[in-house]
C-alpha positions as CSV (number, residue, x, y, z in Angstrom):
1,M,114.0,110.7,120.4
2,T,114.9,107.0,119.1
3,S,113.8,106.7,115.6
4,K,111.3,104.1,114.8
5,R,112.1,100.6,113.4
6,N,110.1,98.7,110.6
7,A,108.5,95.5,111.4
8,L,106.5,93.1,109.0
9,L,103.9,90.7,110.0
10,I,102.7,88.0,107.6
11,R,99.7,85.6,107.8
12,M,98.2,83.8,104.7
13,G,94.5,84.5,105.2
14,P,92.6,87.5,107.0
15,Y,95.3,88.8,109.3
16,D,92.2,89.5,111.7
17,I,90.9,86.2,111.9
18,T,92.0,85.6,115.4
19,Q,93.7,88.1,117.7
20,A,97.5,86.8,117.1
21,I,98.4,89.4,114.4
22,P,96.8,92.4,115.9
23,R,98.2,91.9,119.5
24,A,101.6,91.4,118.0
25,A,101.2,94.5,115.9
26,A,100.0,96.5,119.1
27,T,102.8,94.9,120.9
28,L,105.5,96.1,118.4
29,Q,103.7,99.5,118.0
30,E,104.1,100.2,121.8
31,M,107.8,99.3,121.4
32,N,108.4,102.0,118.7
33,Y,108.1,100.0,115.6
34,N,106.3,101.0,112.3
35,V,104.1,98.0,111.7
36,T,103.3,96.7,108.1
37,V,101.0,93.7,107.7
38,L,100.7,91.2,104.6
39,S,97.4,89.2,104.3
40,S,95.5,87.5,101.7
41,D,91.8,88.0,100.7
42,Q,89.5,85.2,98.7
43,T,86.5,87.6,99.1
44,G,87.7,90.3,96.6
45,D,86.3,92.9,98.8
46,K,89.6,94.0,100.3
47,P,91.6,97.0,99.0
48,D,95.3,96.5,97.9
49,C,96.3,98.7,100.9
50,E,94.7,100.3,103.7
51,N,95.7,101.8,107.2
52,I,94.4,100.4,110.4
53,N,95.3,101.4,113.8
54,G,98.3,103.0,112.4
55,W,99.3,99.7,110.8
56,Q,99.7,99.5,106.8
57,I,97.8,96.6,105.8
58,F,98.5,95.1,102.1
59,W,96.2,92.5,100.9
60,L,96.7,89.8,98.1
61,R,93.6,88.8,96.4
62,H,93.7,85.1,95.4
63,Y,91.0,82.4,94.8
64,R,91.2,78.9,95.7
65,K,89.0,76.0,94.6
66,P,88.1,73.9,97.7
67,G,89.6,70.5,97.5
68,N,91.6,71.0,94.3
69,I,95.2,70.4,95.1
70,L,96.5,72.2,92.0
71,S,94.6,75.4,93.0
72,F,96.0,74.8,96.6
73,I,99.6,74.7,95.2
74,W,99.2,77.5,92.8
75,A,98.0,79.8,95.8
76,W,100.8,79.2,97.8
77,I,103.2,79.8,94.8
78,C,101.5,83.2,94.2
79,W,101.6,84.1,97.9
80,W,105.0,83.2,98.1
81,V,106.3,85.4,95.0
82,W,103.9,88.3,96.4
83,V,105.5,88.1,99.8
84,L,109.1,88.0,98.5
85,R,108.4,91.1,96.2
86,K,107.0,93.0,99.2
87,I,110.1,92.0,101.5
88,F,112.8,93.1,99.1
89,K,110.8,96.4,98.4
90,G,110.8,97.2,102.1
91,H,113.4,97.7,104.8
92,Y,112.6,95.7,107.8
93,C,114.5,95.0,110.9
94,L,112.0,92.5,112.2
95,I,109.8,90.0,110.5
96,Q,107.1,87.6,112.1
97,A,105.5,85.0,109.8
98,S,102.8,82.8,110.9
99,N,102.9,79.2,109.9
100,L,104.5,77.3,106.9
101,E,102.7,79.0,104.2
102,S,104.1,82.4,105.3
103,I,107.6,81.4,106.7
104,V,109.2,79.9,103.6
105,P,109.6,83.0,101.4
106,C,111.1,84.7,104.5
107,V,113.8,82.2,104.9
108,L,114.5,82.2,101.4
109,A,114.9,86.4,101.7
110,K,116.9,86.1,104.8
111,P,120.5,85.7,103.3
112,F,119.9,88.8,101.2
113,R,118.3,91.1,103.8
114,R,119.5,92.0,107.3
115,F,116.5,91.3,109.4
116,K,115.5,89.3,112.4
117,L,113.1,86.5,111.6
118,I,110.5,85.0,113.9
119,F,108.4,81.9,113.2
120,D,105.0,82.3,114.5
121,I,103.7,78.7,114.9
122,R,100.0,78.6,115.0
123,D,99.3,74.9,113.6
124,P,102.3,72.9,112.4
125,W,101.1,71.6,109.1
126,G,102.8,68.2,109.5
127,M,100.8,67.4,112.5
128,N,97.3,68.3,110.9
129,H,96.4,64.8,109.5
130,P,95.5,61.3,111.3
131,N,98.3,59.9,109.2
132,P,101.5,61.7,110.0
133,R,103.4,59.4,108.0
134,S,101.8,60.2,104.8
135,L,104.2,61.5,101.8
136,L,102.4,65.0,102.4
137,M,102.6,65.1,106.1
138,Q,106.4,64.2,106.0
139,T,106.9,66.9,103.2
140,F,105.4,69.5,105.5
141,K,107.3,68.4,108.5
142,A,110.5,68.5,106.6
143,L,109.8,72.1,105.5
144,E,108.8,73.1,109.0
145,R,111.8,71.6,110.7
146,W,114.1,73.3,107.9
147,S,112.4,76.7,108.4
148,A,112.4,76.5,112.3
149,A,116.3,75.9,112.2
150,R,117.1,78.9,110.2
151,V,114.9,81.6,112.2
152,D,116.0,83.7,114.9
153,G,113.3,83.2,117.3
154,I,110.0,81.2,117.7
155,V,106.5,82.0,119.2
156,L,104.8,78.9,120.1
157,S,100.8,79.0,120.7
158,Q,100.7,75.5,121.4
159,G,99.8,74.2,125.1
160,I,101.8,71.1,125.3
161,L,105.3,71.8,124.5
162,D,107.2,68.7,125.0
163,R,105.3,67.0,122.2
164,T,105.7,70.1,119.9
165,G,109.4,70.3,120.6
166,A,109.7,66.6,119.7
167,Y,108.1,67.5,116.4
168,F,110.6,70.2,115.6
169,G,113.7,68.1,116.9
170,R,116.6,68.5,119.3
171,K,118.5,71.1,117.0
172,V,115.7,73.7,117.1
173,R,115.0,73.2,120.8
174,L,118.6,73.8,121.8
175,R,119.4,76.5,119.3
176,V,116.5,78.7,118.6
177,P,115.2,81.1,121.3
178,S,111.5,80.4,121.7
179,V,108.7,81.7,123.8
180,Q,105.1,80.4,124.6
181,V,102.5,83.0,124.0
182,L,99.0,81.3,124.2
183,N,95.8,82.2,122.5
184,V,94.4,84.3,125.1
185,P,92.5,87.5,124.3
186,E,94.2,90.6,124.0
187,K,91.7,92.7,125.9
188,D,89.8,91.4,129.2
189,M,86.1,92.2,128.3
190,A,84.6,90.7,131.3
191,G,86.1,92.2,134.4
192,G,84.5,90.1,137.0
193,Y,82.4,86.9,137.6
194,Y,78.8,86.7,136.1
195,P,76.7,83.8,137.0
196,P,75.2,82.0,134.0
197,N,71.5,81.6,133.4
198,L,70.5,78.4,134.7
199,N,67.3,78.1,133.0
200,G,68.1,74.8,130.9
201,I,71.3,74.7,129.1
202,R,72.7,77.0,126.3
203,I,75.7,75.8,124.6
204,N,77.9,78.2,122.5
205,F,80.0,76.7,119.5
206,S,82.0,79.1,117.9
207,G,84.3,78.6,114.6
208,H,83.9,76.7,111.5
209,I,81.5,73.9,112.6
210,S,82.0,70.5,111.0
211,Y,81.7,66.8,111.6
212,A,85.4,67.2,112.7
213,R,84.4,69.1,115.4
214,N,81.9,66.8,116.8
215,A,78.9,68.3,115.1
216,Q,77.0,65.1,114.8
217,A,77.3,64.5,118.9
218,I,75.7,68.1,119.1
219,I,73.0,67.1,116.9
220,D,72.3,63.9,118.6
221,L,72.3,65.9,121.8
222,V,69.7,68.4,121.0
223,K,67.4,65.8,119.4
224,K,67.5,63.9,122.6
225,I,67.4,66.9,125.2
226,P,64.8,69.6,124.1
227,E,66.1,71.8,127.2
228,V,69.5,72.1,125.3
229,Q,70.0,75.2,123.0
230,V,72.9,75.8,120.9
231,D,74.4,78.8,119.4
232,V,76.7,78.3,116.4
233,V,78.9,81.4,115.8
234,G,80.6,80.8,112.5
235,E,80.2,78.9,109.1
236,T,80.2,75.6,107.8
237,R,81.4,74.7,104.3
238,D,79.4,71.4,104.5
239,K,76.0,72.1,102.7
240,K,74.4,68.9,104.0
241,L,75.6,69.7,107.5
242,Q,74.2,73.1,107.4
243,S,70.8,71.9,106.0
244,V,70.7,69.5,109.0
245,L,71.4,72.2,111.5
246,E,68.8,74.7,110.0
247,S,66.1,71.9,110.4
248,L,66.6,71.9,114.2
249,D,64.6,74.4,116.2
250,N,67.1,74.4,119.2
251,I,70.2,75.2,117.2
252,R,70.6,78.9,116.0
253,L,73.1,79.7,113.1
254,Y,74.6,83.3,113.4
255,G,77.3,83.1,110.6
256,R,80.6,85.1,111.1
257,L,80.3,87.9,113.6
258,R,82.6,90.6,114.9
259,F,84.5,89.7,117.9
260,N,82.5,91.8,120.4
261,K,79.2,90.5,119.3
262,A,80.5,86.8,119.4
263,M,81.7,87.6,123.0
264,E,78.4,89.0,123.9
265,L,76.7,85.6,122.6
266,L,79.5,83.7,124.5
267,Q,78.4,85.3,127.9
268,Q,74.9,84.2,127.4
269,A,75.6,80.6,127.1
270,N,76.0,78.0,130.0
271,L,78.5,75.9,128.5
272,I,81.2,76.5,125.8
273,S,81.8,73.6,123.2
274,I,85.6,72.8,122.6
275,M,85.1,69.2,121.3
276,Y,87.7,69.1,118.4
277,D,88.7,65.8,116.7
278,T,91.9,64.6,118.7
279,N,92.8,62.3,116.0
280,T,95.5,64.7,114.8
281,E,98.4,65.8,116.9
282,V,97.9,69.5,116.2
283,A,94.3,69.1,117.8
284,I,96.0,67.5,121.0
285,V,98.7,70.2,121.6
286,S,96.5,73.2,120.4
287,S,95.6,75.9,122.9
288,A,92.2,77.0,121.4
289,N,91.5,80.7,121.8
290,K,87.8,79.7,122.6
291,M,89.0,77.9,125.8
292,F,90.5,81.1,127.1
293,E,87.8,83.3,126.0
294,A,85.4,81.0,128.0
295,M,87.4,81.4,130.9
296,M,87.5,85.1,130.6
297,M,83.7,85.3,130.2
298,S,83.3,82.9,133.4
299,R,81.9,80.1,131.3
300,P,82.9,76.5,131.7
301,Y,83.4,74.3,128.6
302,I,83.2,70.7,127.4
303,A,86.6,69.5,125.8
304,T,87.5,66.4,123.9
305,E,89.8,63.9,125.8
306,K,93.6,63.9,125.3
307,G,93.7,67.5,124.1
308,F,95.3,70.4,126.0
309,P,91.8,72.2,126.6
310,G,90.7,68.8,128.4
311,I,93.9,68.7,130.4
312,I,93.3,72.4,131.6
313,A,89.6,71.6,132.3
314,K,90.5,68.7,134.6
315,R,93.6,70.4,136.3
316,Y,91.8,73.5,137.3
317,D,88.0,71.9,137.6
318,I,86.7,74.4,134.9
319,G,84.9,72.1,132.6
320,W,84.4,68.5,131.6
321,V,85.8,66.1,129.0
322,V,84.3,63.5,126.8
323,P,85.6,60.9,124.2
324,Y,85.6,62.5,120.8
325,G,82.4,61.5,118.9
326,D,80.8,59.8,121.9
327,S,77.2,61.1,121.8
328,K,76.4,58.9,124.4
329,A,78.9,60.3,126.9
330,L,77.8,64.1,125.9
331,I,74.2,63.2,126.6
332,E,74.9,61.6,129.8
333,L,77.0,64.5,131.0
334,V,74.6,67.1,129.9
335,S,71.7,65.2,131.6
336,E,73.9,65.4,134.9
337,L,74.4,69.0,134.7
338,L,70.8,69.8,133.9
339,S,69.9,67.8,137.2
340,D,72.6,69.7,139.3
341,P,73.1,73.2,137.7
342,R,75.3,74.2,141.0
343,K,78.1,72.2,139.0
344,I,78.0,74.7,136.2
345,K,77.9,77.7,138.5
346,Y,80.9,76.3,140.4
347,A,82.9,75.7,137.4
348,A,82.1,79.1,135.9
349,K,83.3,80.8,139.0
350,K,86.5,78.5,138.9
351,S,87.0,79.4,135.0
352,R,87.3,83.1,135.7
353,E,89.7,82.6,138.8
354,T,91.9,80.3,136.6
355,Y,91.9,83.1,134.0
356,E,93.1,85.8,136.3
357,V,95.7,83.9,137.8
358,N,97.1,82.1,134.9
359,F,96.1,83.2,131.4
360,T,95.6,87.0,131.0
361,W,97.2,88.8,128.1
362,D,99.7,90.7,130.3
363,K,101.3,87.3,131.4
364,Q,101.6,86.1,127.7
365,K,102.6,89.5,126.5
366,A,105.7,89.5,128.7
367,N,107.1,86.5,126.9
368,L,106.4,88.3,123.6
369,V,108.1,91.5,124.6
370,L,111.1,89.3,126.0
371,L,111.5,87.7,122.6
372,Y,111.4,91.2,120.7
373,R,113.7,92.9,123.3
374,Y,116.1,90.1,122.9
375,L,116.4,90.2,119.1
376,A,116.6,93.9,119.2
377,G,120.0,93.4,121.0
378,E,119.1,94.7,124.3
379,K,122.1,94.0,126.5
380,K,120.1,93.7,129.7
381,V,117.9,90.9,128.4
382,T,118.9,87.3,129.4
383,F,117.5,84.5,127.0
384,Y,117.9,80.7,127.3
385,S,117.7,79.3,124.1
386,H,115.6,76.3,125.3
387,A,113.1,78.2,127.4
388,G,109.5,76.8,127.3
389,W,110.0,73.6,125.3
390,N,109.6,71.4,128.2
391,K,106.9,73.3,129.9
392,M,103.0,73.1,129.4
393,L,101.6,76.2,130.9
394,G,102.2,80.0,129.6
395,T,104.6,81.0,132.4
396,T,107.0,83.9,131.8
397,F,110.6,82.8,131.4
């Protein structure tokens, strides 16, 4: 029997806040790897180390003051030092790091250790601001391009890859093997089409709600149309916004929930809100996990114009788009859907069909397995170094 190899997965923040790390860990485990995960905890509730699903999870406790740049920089430095120590203490043949805050120490350690390094790009930091030419964004971009040019493989979760490819530059596009693995759910929790409840309209908003995620338009909507109810599954750091939301009878705040419970609420909704602020490049190219969860649960969604979810909604007729921040357009759209609920039912059915044909985890996983096999040196694997950078959908290469 072949001896197990050791893999290290790194994410600054709770490793299970999305499905990205757990599904990569499960895939590596199936490929006969021992899996270790490095994660960070700001709550102080996590142990130093625990074993979950056969994976060894190490937690770094750190505290960061919101809006304090010095606290932000110090948290990154502490994280980098801790990650470097863990890398040098272990013996890993494969390391996969999520985002800029985790890839830098791995690149620094690479010349001193023999391991294959994968850059798992969730959200490019240099795209994450309305002014990409600011000094801070240019610094982030330079660090990300420097890191991407020094890794052995790239996992891309973005939907619009030509724009992401332009961001990382021609050298990375042509030299570094890359695959697209979209933020689809690892497990299909629906298994069939379930028609939505058409008594009024119930909208689900999942994630951190803020004015940058169209909170004002949602507030204006529920004030104007009492038949609309909104479930907010997540938190807000804006206390004034939270107070406004709590004062409205047709908005329900649930806070953070476990994934299964969040999916139950998703299935009780008619529509899903994915109206992110597309003033930033990262919001335009991003493939929001809530978009795929909505498809899985046979739910249409409302997205913002210009972004990837909006492109998919139009292409497959599974949802609607509105200009970001346009309360009037949102109110008019929901009024139209209230007057003709058959449109919601049709889009809900199309949503599930689109998920089954294009966006199941098995289709995305095939790309991830291909990259792992290629980096493990399997002779039968053929890989094109520029694969995927000029495509938009998560096809298998």
